[in-house]
CHARMM-style PDB file with segment names, atoms N, HN, CA, C and O in Angstrom:
ATOM      1  N   UNK     1      -9.119   5.556  -6.604  1.00  0.00      PROA
ATOM      2  CA  UNK     1      -8.783   4.725  -7.735  1.00  0.00      PROA
ATOM      3  C   UNK     1      -9.357   3.337  -7.499  1.00  0.00      PROA
ATOM      4  O   UNK     1      -9.169   2.741  -6.438  1.00  0.00      PROA
ATOM      5  N   UNK     2     -10.051   2.842  -8.492  1.00  0.00      PROA
ATOM      6  HN  UNK     2     -10.204   3.326  -9.353  1.00  0.00      PROA
ATOM      7  CA  UNK     2     -10.684   1.538  -8.361  1.00  0.00      PROA
ATOM      8  C   UNK     2      -9.739   0.428  -8.807  1.00  0.00      PROA
ATOM      9  O   UNK     2      -8.801   0.664  -9.568  1.00  0.00      PROA
ATOM     10  N   UNK     3      -9.997  -0.772  -8.328  1.00  0.00      PROA
ATOM     11  HN  UNK     3     -10.759  -0.963  -7.710  1.00  0.00      PROA
ATOM     12  CA  UNK     3      -9.165  -1.913  -8.687  1.00  0.00      PROA
ATOM     13  C   UNK     3      -9.226  -2.206 -10.182  1.00  0.00      PROA
ATOM     14  O   UNK     3      -8.237  -2.645 -10.769  1.00  0.00      PROA
ATOM     15  N   UNK     4     -10.376  -1.968 -10.798  1.00  0.00      PROA
ATOM     16  HN  UNK     4     -11.179  -1.611 -10.321  1.00  0.00      PROA
ATOM     17  CA  UNK     4     -10.488  -2.206 -12.235  1.00  0.00      PROA
ATOM     18  C   UNK     4      -9.574  -1.263 -13.017  1.00  0.00      PROA
ATOM     19  O   UNK     4      -9.036  -1.645 -14.056  1.00  0.00      PROA
ATOM     20  N   UNK     5      -9.397  -0.045 -12.529  1.00  0.00      PROA
ATOM     21  HN  UNK     5      -9.834   0.265 -11.685  1.00  0.00      PROA
ATOM     22  CA  UNK     5      -8.480   0.898 -13.171  1.00  0.00      PROA
ATOM     23  C   UNK     5      -7.038   0.451 -12.983  1.00  0.00      PROA
ATOM     24  O   UNK     5      -6.216   0.582 -13.891  1.00  0.00      PROA
ATOM     25  N   UNK     6      -6.735  -0.077 -11.804  1.00  0.00      PROA
ATOM     26  HN  UNK     6      -7.402  -0.184 -11.067  1.00  0.00      PROA
ATOM     27  CA  UNK     6      -5.374  -0.496 -11.486  1.00  0.00      PROA
ATOM     28  C   UNK     6      -4.967  -1.689 -12.336  1.00  0.00      PROA
ATOM     29  O   UNK     6      -3.840  -1.737 -12.830  1.00  0.00      PROA
ATOM     30  N   UNK     7      -5.862  -2.649 -12.515  1.00  0.00      PROA
ATOM     31  HN  UNK     7      -6.777  -2.610 -12.114  1.00  0.00      PROA
ATOM     32  CA  UNK     7      -5.515  -3.842 -13.293  1.00  0.00      PROA
ATOM     33  C   UNK     7      -5.295  -3.510 -14.759  1.00  0.00      PROA
ATOM     34  O   UNK     7      -4.620  -4.262 -15.461  1.00  0.00      PROA
ATOM     35  N   UNK     8      -5.843  -2.412 -15.236  1.00  0.00      PROA
ATOM     36  HN  UNK     8      -6.392  -1.801 -14.666  1.00  0.00      PROA
ATOM     37  CA  UNK     8      -5.663  -1.998 -16.620  1.00  0.00      PROA
ATOM     38  C   UNK     8      -4.337  -1.325 -16.903  1.00  0.00      PROA
ATOM     39  O   UNK     8      -3.996  -1.098 -18.064  1.00  0.00      PROA
ATOM     40  N   UNK     9      -3.577  -1.000 -15.860  1.00  0.00      PROA
ATOM     41  HN  UNK     9      -3.853  -1.185 -14.917  1.00  0.00      PROA
ATOM     42  CA  UNK     9      -2.306  -0.316 -16.027  1.00  0.00      PROA
ATOM     43  C   UNK     9      -1.182  -1.309 -16.300  1.00  0.00      PROA
ATOM     44  O   UNK     9      -1.221  -2.453 -15.848  1.00  0.00      PROA
ATOM     45  N   UNK    10      -0.183  -0.854 -17.046  1.00  0.00      PROA
ATOM     46  HN  UNK    10      -0.151   0.076 -17.413  1.00  0.00      PROA
ATOM     47  CA  UNK    10       0.994  -1.692 -17.275  1.00  0.00      PROA
ATOM     48  C   UNK    10       1.911  -1.600 -16.063  1.00  0.00      PROA
ATOM     49  O   UNK    10       1.694  -0.785 -15.167  1.00  0.00      PROA
ATOM     50  N   UNK    11       2.934  -2.442 -16.047  1.00  0.00      PROA
ATOM     51  HN  UNK    11       3.111  -3.104 -16.775  1.00  0.00      PROA
ATOM     52  CA  UNK    11       3.855  -2.476 -14.913  1.00  0.00      PROA
ATOM     53  C   UNK    11       4.581  -1.137 -14.754  1.00  0.00      PROA
ATOM     54  O   UNK    11       4.742  -0.646 -13.636  1.00  0.00      PROA
ATOM     55  N   UNK    12       5.016  -0.551 -15.863  1.00  0.00      PROA
ATOM     56  HN  UNK    12       4.886  -0.950 -16.771  1.00  0.00      PROA
ATOM     57  CA  UNK    12       5.707   0.729 -15.814  1.00  0.00      PROA
ATOM     58  C   UNK    12       4.780   1.833 -15.312  1.00  0.00      PROA
ATOM     59  O   UNK    12       5.192   2.696 -14.537  1.00  0.00      PROA
ATOM     60  N   UNK    13       3.526   1.796 -15.760  1.00  0.00      PROA
ATOM     61  HN  UNK    13       3.191   1.095 -16.390  1.00  0.00      PROA
ATOM     62  CA  UNK    13       2.548   2.783 -15.308  1.00  0.00      PROA
ATOM     63  C   UNK    13       2.274   2.636 -13.814  1.00  0.00      PROA
ATOM     64  O   UNK    13       2.088   3.630 -13.112  1.00  0.00      PROA
ATOM     65  N   UNK    14       2.249   1.394 -13.331  1.00  0.00      PROA
ATOM     66  HN  UNK    14       2.400   0.586 -13.901  1.00  0.00      PROA
ATOM     67  CA  UNK    14       2.044   1.162 -11.898  1.00  0.00      PROA
ATOM     68  C   UNK    14       3.168   1.773 -11.080  1.00  0.00      PROA
ATOM     69  O   UNK    14       2.920   2.455 -10.085  1.00  0.00      PROA
ATOM     70  N   UNK    15       4.400   1.530 -11.496  1.00  0.00      PROA
ATOM     71  HN  UNK    15       4.602   0.976 -12.304  1.00  0.00      PROA
ATOM     72  CA  UNK    15       5.552   2.059 -10.774  1.00  0.00      PROA
ATOM     73  C   UNK    15       5.545   3.586 -10.792  1.00  0.00      PROA
ATOM     74  O   UNK    15       5.829   4.224  -9.779  1.00  0.00      PROA
ATOM     75  N   UNK    16       5.223   4.161 -11.935  1.00  0.00      PROA
ATOM     76  HN  UNK    16       4.992   3.642 -12.758  1.00  0.00      PROA
ATOM     77  CA  UNK    16       5.162   5.618 -12.050  1.00  0.00      PROA
ATOM     78  C   UNK    16       4.050   6.183 -11.170  1.00  0.00      PROA
ATOM     79  O   UNK    16       4.219   7.219 -10.527  1.00  0.00      PROA
ATOM     80  N   UNK    17       2.933   5.502 -11.151  1.00  0.00      PROA
ATOM     81  HN  UNK    17       2.796   4.661 -11.674  1.00  0.00      PROA
ATOM     82  CA  UNK    17       1.791   5.959 -10.348  1.00  0.00      PROA
ATOM     83  C   UNK    17       2.101   5.869  -8.854  1.00  0.00      PROA
ATOM     84  O   UNK    17       1.690   6.737  -8.084  1.00  0.00      PROA
ATOM     85  N   UNK    18       2.825   4.823  -8.440  1.00  0.00      PROA
ATOM     86  HN  UNK    18       3.159   4.118  -9.066  1.00  0.00      PROA
ATOM     87  CA  UNK    18       3.218   4.684  -7.034  1.00  0.00      PROA
ATOM     88  C   UNK    18       4.104   5.860  -6.632  1.00  0.00      PROA
ATOM     89  O   UNK    18       3.910   6.452  -5.570  1.00  0.00      PROA
ATOM     90  N   UNK    19       5.073   6.197  -7.477  1.00  0.00      PROA
ATOM     91  HN  UNK    19       5.231   5.716  -8.339  1.00  0.00      PROA
ATOM     92  CA  UNK    19       5.966   7.319  -7.183  1.00  0.00      PROA
ATOM     93  C   UNK    19       5.187   8.626  -7.106  1.00  0.00      PROA
ATOM     94  O   UNK    19       5.434   9.454  -6.228  1.00  0.00      PROA
ATOM     95  N   UNK    20       4.263   8.804  -8.013  1.00  0.00      PROA
ATOM     96  HN  UNK    20       4.063   8.131  -8.726  1.00  0.00      PROA
ATOM     97  CA  UNK    20       3.441  10.013  -8.053  1.00  0.00      PROA
ATOM     98  C   UNK    20       2.570  10.132  -6.800  1.00  0.00      PROA
ATOM     99  O   UNK    20       2.493  11.196  -6.186  1.00  0.00      PROA
ATOM    100  N   UNK    21       1.925   9.043  -6.435  1.00  0.00      PROA
ATOM    101  HN  UNK    21       1.987   8.178  -6.934  1.00  0.00      PROA
ATOM    102  CA  UNK    21       1.040   9.056  -5.263  1.00  0.00      PROA
ATOM    103  C   UNK    21       1.835   9.215  -3.965  1.00  0.00      PROA
ATOM    104  O   UNK    21       1.363   9.855  -3.025  1.00  0.00      PROA
ATOM    105  N   UNK    22       3.034   8.638  -3.907  1.00  0.00      PROA
ATOM    106  HN  UNK    22       3.418   8.118  -4.670  1.00  0.00      PROA
ATOM    107  CA  UNK    22       3.871   8.781  -2.721  1.00  0.00      PROA
ATOM    108  C   UNK    22       4.291  10.239  -2.546  1.00  0.00      PROA
ATOM    109  O   UNK    22       4.292  10.766  -1.434  1.00  0.00      PROA
ATOM    110  N   UNK    23       4.642  10.875  -3.643  1.00  0.00      PROA
ATOM    111  HN  UNK    23       4.641  10.448  -4.547  1.00  0.00      PROA
ATOM    112  CA  UNK    23       4.990  12.291  -3.597  1.00  0.00      PROA
ATOM    113  C   UNK    23       3.791  13.129  -3.158  1.00  0.00      PROA
ATOM    114  O   UNK    23       3.931  14.066  -2.373  1.00  0.00      PROA
ATOM    115  N   UNK    24       2.628  12.785  -3.667  1.00  0.00      PROA
ATOM    116  HN  UNK    24       2.514  12.023  -4.305  1.00  0.00      PROA
ATOM    117  CA  UNK    24       1.401  13.470  -3.291  1.00  0.00      PROA
ATOM    118  C   UNK    24       1.123  13.303  -1.792  1.00  0.00      PROA
ATOM    119  O   UNK    24       0.696  14.248  -1.128  1.00  0.00      PROA
ATOM    120  N   UNK    25       1.364  12.110  -1.270  1.00  0.00      PROA
ATOM    121  HN  UNK    25       1.711  11.342  -1.809  1.00  0.00      PROA
ATOM    122  CA  UNK    25       1.144  11.845   0.150  1.00  0.00      PROA
ATOM    123  C   UNK    25       2.072  12.700   1.014  1.00  0.00      PROA
ATOM    124  O   UNK    25       1.646  13.257   2.027  1.00  0.00      PROA
ATOM    125  N   UNK    26       3.330  12.802   0.612  1.00  0.00      PROA
ATOM    126  HN  UNK    26       3.675  12.350  -0.210  1.00  0.00      PROA
ATOM    127  CA  UNK    26       4.287  13.619   1.363  1.00  0.00      PROA
ATOM    128  C   UNK    26       3.830  15.077   1.385  1.00  0.00      PROA
ATOM    129  O   UNK    26       3.885  15.738   2.422  1.00  0.00      PROA
ATOM    130  N   UNK    27       3.383  15.568   0.239  1.00  0.00      PROA
ATOM    131  HN  UNK    27       3.339  15.031  -0.604  1.00  0.00      PROA
ATOM    132  CA  UNK    27       2.908  16.954   0.157  1.00  0.00      PROA
ATOM    133  C   UNK    27       1.677  17.171   1.035  1.00  0.00      PROA
ATOM    134  O   UNK    27       1.565  18.188   1.719  1.00  0.00      PROA
ATOM    135  N   UNK    28       0.757  16.210   1.008  1.00  0.00      PROA
ATOM    136  HN  UNK    28       0.848  15.384   0.452  1.00  0.00      PROA
ATOM    137  CA  UNK    28      -0.451  16.330   1.829  1.00  0.00      PROA
ATOM    138  C   UNK    28      -0.106  16.333   3.315  1.00  0.00      PROA
ATOM    139  O   UNK    28      -0.645  17.137   4.075  1.00  0.00      PROA
ATOM    140  N   UNK    29       0.785  15.444   3.730  1.00  0.00      PROA
ATOM    141  HN  UNK    29       1.223  14.791   3.112  1.00  0.00      PROA
ATOM    142  CA  UNK    29       1.185  15.391   5.135  1.00  0.00      PROA
ATOM    143  C   UNK    29       1.864  16.685   5.558  1.00  0.00      PROA
ATOM    144  O   UNK    29       1.623  17.194   6.653  1.00  0.00      PROA
ATOM    145  N   UNK    30       2.704  17.206   4.692  1.00  0.00      PROA
ATOM    146  HN  UNK    30       2.900  16.792   3.803  1.00  0.00      PROA
ATOM    147  CA  UNK    30       3.397  18.455   4.999  1.00  0.00      PROA
ATOM    148  C   UNK    30       2.408  19.599   5.132  1.00  0.00      PROA
ATOM    149  O   UNK    30       2.493  20.394   6.068  1.00  0.00      PROA
ATOM    150  N   UNK    31       1.467  19.684   4.192  1.00  0.00      PROA
ATOM    151  HN  UNK    31       1.398  19.039   3.431  1.00  0.00      PROA
ATOM    152  CA  UNK    31       0.452  20.737   4.237  1.00  0.00      PROA
ATOM    153  C   UNK    31      -0.417  20.607   5.477  1.00  0.00      PROA
ATOM    154  O   UNK    31      -0.810  21.610   6.074  1.00  0.00      PROA
ATOM    155  N   UNK    32      -0.716  19.384   5.861  1.00  0.00      PROA
ATOM    156  HN  UNK    32      -0.397  18.569   5.376  1.00  0.00      PROA
ATOM    157  CA  UNK    32      -1.556  19.163   7.040  1.00  0.00      PROA
ATOM    158  C   UNK    32      -0.801  19.507   8.326  1.00  0.00      PROA
ATOM    159  O   UNK    32      -1.410  19.938   9.305  1.00  0.00      PROA
ATOM    160  N   UNK    33       0.502  19.321   8.326  1.00  0.00      PROA
ATOM    161  HN  UNK    33       0.996  18.971   7.530  1.00  0.00      PROA
ATOM    162  CA  UNK    33       1.305  19.659   9.499  1.00  0.00      PROA
ATOM    163  C   UNK    33       1.370  21.174   9.696  1.00  0.00      PROA
ATOM    164  O   UNK    33       1.267  21.671  10.817  1.00  0.00      PROA
ATOM    165  N   UNK    34       1.540  21.889   8.601  1.00  0.00      PROA
ATOM    166  HN  UNK    34       1.623  21.486   7.690  1.00  0.00      PROA
ATOM    167  CA  UNK    34       1.654  23.345   8.680  1.00  0.00      PROA
ATOM    168  C   UNK    34       0.314  23.958   9.086  1.00  0.00      PROA
ATOM    169  O   UNK    34       0.238  24.718  10.051  1.00  0.00      PROA
ATOM    170  N   UNK    35      -0.706  23.631   8.366  1.00  0.00      PROA
ATOM    171  HN  UNK    35      -0.645  23.014   7.582  1.00  0.00      PROA
ATOM    172  CA  UNK    35      -2.056  24.101   8.703  1.00  0.00      PROA
ATOM    173  C   UNK    35      -3.033  23.021   8.259  1.00  0.00      PROA
ATOM    174  O   UNK    35      -2.827  22.355   7.244  1.00  0.00      PROA
ATOM    175  N   UNK    36      -4.074  22.862   9.016  1.00  0.00      PROA
ATOM    176  HN  UNK    36      -4.242  23.403   9.840  1.00  0.00      PROA
ATOM    177  CA  UNK    36      -5.024  21.782   8.734  1.00  0.00      PROA
ATOM    178  C   UNK    36      -5.567  21.899   7.313  1.00  0.00      PROA
ATOM    179  O   UNK    36      -6.038  22.956   6.895  1.00  0.00      PROA
ATOM    180  N   UNK    37      -5.490  20.786   6.580  1.00  0.00      PROA
ATOM    181  HN  UNK    37      -5.107  19.927   6.919  1.00  0.00      PROA
ATOM    182  CA  UNK    37      -6.037  20.794   5.226  1.00  0.00      PROA
ATOM    183  C   UNK    37      -7.547  20.660   5.304  1.00  0.00      PROA
ATOM    184  O   UNK    37      -8.098  20.216   6.311  1.00  0.00      PROA
ATOM    185  N   UNK    38      -8.204  21.050   4.223  1.00  0.00      PROA
ATOM    186  HN  UNK    38      -7.757  21.410   3.404  1.00  0.00      PROA
ATOM    187  CA  UNK    38      -9.662  21.095   4.202  1.00  0.00      PROA
ATOM    188  C   UNK    38     -10.289  19.716   4.411  1.00  0.00      PROA
ATOM    189  O   UNK    38     -11.281  19.580   5.128  1.00  0.00      PROA
ATOM    190  N   UNK    39      -9.705  18.699   3.781  1.00  0.00      PROA
ATOM    191  HN  UNK    39      -8.900  18.809   3.199  1.00  0.00      PROA
ATOM    192  CA  UNK    39     -10.268  17.362   3.875  1.00  0.00      PROA
ATOM    193  C   UNK    39      -9.156  16.379   4.278  1.00  0.00      PROA
ATOM    194  O   UNK    39      -8.491  15.820   3.406  1.00  0.00      PROA
ATOM    195  N   UNK    40      -8.947  16.164   5.573  1.00  0.00      PROA
ATOM    196  HN  UNK    40      -9.487  16.618   6.282  1.00  0.00      PROA
ATOM    197  CA  UNK    40      -7.856  15.296   6.002  1.00  0.00      PROA
ATOM    198  C   UNK    40      -8.042  13.824   5.641  1.00  0.00      PROA
ATOM    199  O   UNK    40      -7.091  13.048   5.735  1.00  0.00      PROA
ATOM    200  N   UNK    41      -9.232  13.430   5.236  1.00  0.00      PROA
ATOM    201  HN  UNK    41     -10.004  14.061   5.160  1.00  0.00      PROA
ATOM    202  CA  UNK    41      -9.433  12.039   4.837  1.00  0.00      PROA
ATOM    203  C   UNK    41      -8.767  11.742   3.498  1.00  0.00      PROA
ATOM    204  O   UNK    41      -8.647  10.579   3.112  1.00  0.00      PROA
ATOM    205  N   UNK    42      -8.328  12.790   2.781  1.00  0.00      PROA
ATOM    206  HN  UNK    42      -8.425  13.734   3.095  1.00  0.00      PROA
ATOM    207  CA  UNK    42      -7.586  12.578   1.532  1.00  0.00      PROA
ATOM    208  C   UNK    42      -6.290  11.838   1.798  1.00  0.00      PROA
ATOM    209  O   UNK    42      -5.844  11.048   0.965  1.00  0.00      PROA
ATOM    210  N   UNK    43      -5.673  12.086   2.959  1.00  0.00      PROA
ATOM    211  HN  UNK    43      -6.035  12.728   3.635  1.00  0.00      PROA
ATOM    212  CA  UNK    43      -4.431  11.402   3.319  1.00  0.00      PROA
ATOM    213  C   UNK    43      -4.693   9.901   3.402  1.00  0.00      PROA
ATOM    214  O   UNK    43      -3.917   9.098   2.885  1.00  0.00      PROA
ATOM    215  N   UNK    44      -5.776   9.536   4.045  1.00  0.00      PROA
ATOM    216  HN  UNK    44      -6.407  10.188   4.465  1.00  0.00      PROA
ATOM    217  CA  UNK    44      -6.140   8.129   4.193  1.00  0.00      PROA
ATOM    218  C   UNK    44      -6.410   7.493   2.825  1.00  0.00      PROA
ATOM    219  O   UNK    44      -6.007   6.358   2.570  1.00  0.00      PROA
ATOM    220  N   UNK    45      -7.093   8.234   1.951  1.00  0.00      PROA
ATOM    221  HN  UNK    45      -7.419   9.156   2.158  1.00  0.00      PROA
ATOM    222  CA  UNK    45      -7.413   7.721   0.625  1.00  0.00      PROA
ATOM    223  C   UNK    45      -6.149   7.488  -0.197  1.00  0.00      PROA
ATOM    224  O   UNK    45      -6.034   6.476  -0.888  1.00  0.00      PROA
ATOM    225  N   UNK    46      -5.208   8.418  -0.124  1.00  0.00      PROA
ATOM    226  HN  UNK    46      -5.302   9.240   0.437  1.00  0.00      PROA
ATOM    227  CA  UNK    46      -3.958   8.287  -0.887  1.00  0.00      PROA
ATOM    228  C   UNK    46      -3.154   7.100  -0.370  1.00  0.00      PROA
ATOM    229  O   UNK    46      -2.580   6.351  -1.161  1.00  0.00      PROA
ATOM    230  N   UNK    47      -3.108   6.919   0.955  1.00  0.00      PROA
ATOM    231  HN  UNK    47      -3.574   7.527   1.598  1.00  0.00      PROA
ATOM    232  CA  UNK    47      -2.394   5.773   1.525  1.00  0.00      PROA
ATOM    233  C   UNK    47      -2.993   4.462   1.036  1.00  0.00      PROA
ATOM    234  O   UNK    47      -2.260   3.528   0.711  1.00  0.00      PROA
ATOM    235  N   UNK    48      -4.308   4.386   0.982  1.00  0.00      PROA
ATOM    236  HN  UNK    48      -4.904   5.145   1.246  1.00  0.00      PROA
ATOM    237  CA  UNK    48      -4.965   3.164   0.513  1.00  0.00      PROA
ATOM    238  C   UNK    48      -4.721   2.934  -0.977  1.00  0.00      PROA
ATOM    239  O   UNK    48      -4.568   1.792  -1.409  1.00  0.00      PROA
ATOM    240  N   UNK    49      -4.682   4.016  -1.769  1.00  0.00      PROA
ATOM    241  HN  UNK    49      -4.806   4.944  -1.418  1.00  0.00      PROA
ATOM    242  CA  UNK    49      -4.383   3.882  -3.195  1.00  0.00      PROA
ATOM    243  C   UNK    49      -2.975   3.341  -3.408  1.00  0.00      PROA
ATOM    244  O   UNK    49      -2.758   2.488  -4.269  1.00  0.00      PROA
ATOM    245  N   UNK    50      -2.016   3.837  -2.622  1.00  0.00      PROA
ATOM    246  HN  UNK    50      -2.193   4.530  -1.922  1.00  0.00      PROA
ATOM    247  CA  UNK    50      -0.645   3.353  -2.720  1.00  0.00      PROA
ATOM    248  C   UNK    50      -0.590   1.869  -2.371  1.00  0.00      PROA
ATOM    249  O   UNK    50       0.099   1.094  -3.034  1.00  0.00      PROA
ATOM    250  N   UNK    51      -1.316   1.479  -1.333  1.00  0.00      PROA
ATOM    251  HN  UNK    51      -1.876   2.109  -0.794  1.00  0.00      PROA
ATOM    252  CA  UNK    51      -1.346   0.069  -0.935  1.00  0.00      PROA
ATOM    253  C   UNK    51      -1.952  -0.798  -2.035  1.00  0.00      PROA
ATOM    254  O   UNK    51      -1.462  -1.896  -2.299  1.00  0.00      PROA
ATOM    255  N   UNK    52      -3.010  -0.317  -2.674  1.00  0.00      PROA
ATOM    256  HN  UNK    52      -3.408   0.575  -2.460  1.00  0.00      PROA
ATOM    257  CA  UNK    52      -3.630  -1.070  -3.768  1.00  0.00      PROA
ATOM    258  C   UNK    52      -2.654  -1.239  -4.934  1.00  0.00      PROA
ATOM    259  O   UNK    52      -2.554  -2.316  -5.521  1.00  0.00      PROA
ATOM    260  N   UNK    53      -1.942  -0.165  -5.260  1.00  0.00      PROA
ATOM    261  HN  UNK    53      -2.024   0.710  -4.783  1.00  0.00      PROA
ATOM    262  CA  UNK    53      -0.966  -0.227  -6.347  1.00  0.00      PROA
ATOM    263  C   UNK    53       0.162  -1.198  -6.016  1.00  0.00      PROA
ATOM    264  O   UNK    53       0.565  -1.996  -6.863  1.00  0.00      PROA
ATOM    265  N   UNK    54       0.671  -1.134  -4.792  1.00  0.00      PROA
ATOM    266  HN  UNK    54       0.344  -0.486  -4.104  1.00  0.00      PROA
ATOM    267  CA  UNK    54       1.733  -2.051  -4.378  1.00  0.00      PROA
ATOM    268  C   UNK    54       1.257  -3.498  -4.378  1.00  0.00      PROA
ATOM    269  O   UNK    54       2.017  -4.401  -4.726  1.00  0.00      PROA
ATOM    270  N   UNK    55       0.019  -3.720  -3.994  1.00  0.00      PROA
ATOM    271  HN  UNK    55      -0.598  -2.986  -3.711  1.00  0.00      PROA
ATOM    272  CA  UNK    55      -0.547  -5.067  -4.007  1.00  0.00      PROA
ATOM    273  C   UNK    55      -0.604  -5.621  -5.426  1.00  0.00      PROA
ATOM    274  O   UNK    55      -0.299  -6.791  -5.655  1.00  0.00      PROA
ATOM    275  N   UNK    56      -0.993  -4.785  -6.366  1.00  0.00      PROA
ATOM    276  HN  UNK    56      -1.241  -3.835  -6.181  1.00  0.00      PROA
ATOM    277  CA  UNK    56      -1.063  -5.227  -7.761  1.00  0.00      PROA
ATOM    278  C   UNK    56       0.325  -5.557  -8.298  1.00  0.00      PROA
ATOM    279  O   UNK    56       0.491  -6.541  -9.020  1.00  0.00      PROA
ATOM    280  N   UNK    57       1.322  -4.745  -7.953  1.00  0.00      PROA
ATOM    281  HN  UNK    57       1.187  -3.946  -7.367  1.00  0.00      PROA
ATOM    282  CA  UNK    57       2.695  -5.020  -8.395  1.00  0.00      PROA
ATOM    283  C   UNK    57       3.157  -6.356  -7.835  1.00  0.00      PROA
ATOM    284  O   UNK    57       3.727  -7.169  -8.562  1.00  0.00      PROA
ATOM    285  N   UNK    58       2.919  -6.590  -6.554  1.00  0.00      PROA
ATOM    286  HN  UNK    58       2.456  -5.929  -5.963  1.00  0.00      PROA
ATOM    287  CA  UNK    58       3.321  -7.844  -5.913  1.00  0.00      PROA
ATOM    288  C   UNK    58       2.593  -9.029  -6.540  1.00  0.00      PROA
ATOM    289  O   UNK    58       3.191 -10.078  -6.781  1.00  0.00      PROA
ATOM    290  N   UNK    59       1.308  -8.856  -6.800  1.00  0.00      PROA
ATOM    291  HN  UNK    59       0.823  -8.004  -6.604  1.00  0.00      PROA
ATOM    292  CA  UNK    59       0.526  -9.928  -7.416  1.00  0.00      PROA
ATOM    293  C   UNK    59       1.080 -10.300  -8.783  1.00  0.00      PROA
ATOM    294  O   UNK    59       1.155 -11.480  -9.125  1.00  0.00      PROA
ATOM    295  N   UNK    60       1.465  -9.302  -9.560  1.00  0.00      PROA
ATOM    296  HN  UNK    60       1.404  -8.344  -9.281  1.00  0.00      PROA
ATOM    297  CA  UNK    60       2.024  -9.570 -10.886  1.00  0.00      PROA
ATOM    298  C   UNK    60       3.391 -10.233 -10.795  1.00  0.00      PROA
ATOM    299  O   UNK    60       3.704 -11.114 -11.597  1.00  0.00      PROA
ATOM    300  N   UNK    61       4.218  -9.819  -9.821  1.00  0.00      PROA
ATOM    301  HN  UNK    61       3.963  -9.104  -9.170  1.00  0.00      PROA
ATOM    302  CA  UNK    61       5.523 -10.451  -9.644  1.00  0.00      PROA
ATOM    303  C   UNK    61       5.380 -11.905  -9.262  1.00  0.00      PROA
ATOM    304  O   UNK    61       6.121 -12.754  -9.757  1.00  0.00      PROA
ATOM    305  N   UNK    62       4.437 -12.206  -8.387  1.00  0.00      PROA
ATOM    306  HN  UNK    62       3.835 -11.517  -7.984  1.00  0.00      PROA
ATOM    307  CA  UNK    62       4.206 -13.593  -7.984  1.00  0.00      PROA
ATOM    308  C   UNK    62       3.691 -14.433  -9.138  1.00  0.00      PROA
ATOM    309  O   UNK    62       4.104 -15.580  -9.308  1.00  0.00      PROA
ATOM    310  N   UNK    63       2.797 -13.875  -9.926  1.00  0.00      PROA
ATOM    311  HN  UNK    63       2.461 -12.943  -9.788  1.00  0.00      PROA
ATOM    312  CA  UNK    63       2.277 -14.599 -11.073  1.00  0.00      PROA
ATOM    313  C   UNK    63       3.388 -14.840 -12.109  1.00  0.00      PROA
ATOM    314  O   UNK    63       3.441 -15.894 -12.743  1.00  0.00      PROA
ATOM    315  N   UNK    64       4.257 -13.863 -12.265  1.00  0.00      PROA
ATOM    316  HN  UNK    64       4.215 -13.007 -11.750  1.00  0.00      PROA
ATOM    317  CA  UNK    64       5.361 -13.985 -13.207  1.00  0.00      PROA
ATOM    318  C   UNK    64       6.346 -15.061 -12.753  1.00  0.00      PROA
ATOM    319  O   UNK    64       6.811 -15.864 -13.562  1.00  0.00      PROA
ATOM    320  N   UNK    65       6.658 -15.074 -11.465  1.00  0.00      PROA
ATOM    321  HN  UNK    65       6.280 -14.422 -10.808  1.00  0.00      PROA
ATOM    322  CA  UNK    65       7.588 -16.079 -10.957  1.00  0.00      PROA
ATOM    323  C   UNK    65       6.972 -17.472 -10.961  1.00  0.00      PROA
ATOM    324  O   UNK    65       7.690 -18.460 -11.117  1.00  0.00      PROA
ATOM    325  N   UNK    66       5.656 -17.569 -10.791  1.00  0.00      PROA
ATOM    326  HN  UNK    66       5.073 -16.767 -10.664  1.00  0.00      PROA
ATOM    327  CA  UNK    66       4.986 -18.852 -10.834  1.00  0.00      PROA
ATOM    328  C   UNK    66       5.032 -19.445 -12.235  1.00  0.00      PROA
ATOM    329  O   UNK    66       5.188 -20.656 -12.392  1.00  0.00      PROA
ATOM    330  N   UNK    67       4.898 -18.596 -13.262  1.00  0.00      PROA
ATOM    331  HN  UNK    67       4.772 -17.612 -13.135  1.00  0.00      PROA
ATOM    332  CA  UNK    67       4.950 -19.099 -14.642  1.00  0.00      PROA
ATOM    333  C   UNK    67       6.371 -19.468 -15.035  1.00  0.00      PROA
ATOM    334  O   UNK    67       6.567 -20.347 -15.874  1.00  0.00      PROA
ATOM    335  N   UNK    68       7.370 -18.811 -14.444  1.00  0.00      PROA
ATOM    336  HN  UNK    68       7.211 -18.097 -13.763  1.00  0.00      PROA
ATOM    337  CA  UNK    68       8.767 -19.135 -14.755  1.00  0.00      PROA
ATOM    338  C   UNK    68       9.170 -20.483 -14.163  1.00  0.00      PROA
ATOM    339  O   UNK    68       9.983 -21.196 -14.751  1.00  0.00      PROA
ATOM    340  N   UNK    69       8.612 -20.841 -13.006  1.00  0.00      PROA
ATOM    341  HN  UNK    69       7.952 -20.263 -12.528  1.00  0.00      PROA
ATOM    342  CA  UNK    69       8.997 -22.099 -12.366  1.00  0.00      PROA
ATOM    343  C   UNK    69       8.344 -23.295 -13.012  1.00  0.00      PROA
ATOM    344  O   UNK    69       8.803 -24.422 -12.827  1.00  0.00      PROA
ATOM    345  N   UNK    70       7.291 -23.079 -13.762  1.00  0.00      PROA
ATOM    346  HN  UNK    70       6.918 -22.163 -13.912  1.00  0.00      PROA
ATOM    347  CA  UNK    70       6.590 -24.214 -14.395  1.00  0.00      PROA
ATOM    348  C   UNK    70       7.231 -24.641 -15.643  1.00  0.00      PROA
ATOM    349  OT1 UNK    70       6.761 -25.579 -16.288  1.00  0.00      PROA
TER     350      UNK     70
END
């Protein structure tokens, strides 16, 4: 997922996407524990996507609080 796609999402969509990707990460880790998955770098990619989504949420919260204090 690219940053340009992430910035286009609404706050509710971001939260939903984080939950979805977190669930996907748990499933991937579980599948990899049982038997090696075909492409283990997918786990790394999903973790980075979750981090990008969380960063965008935090950035929006900070921007929102900055406008409230002014």
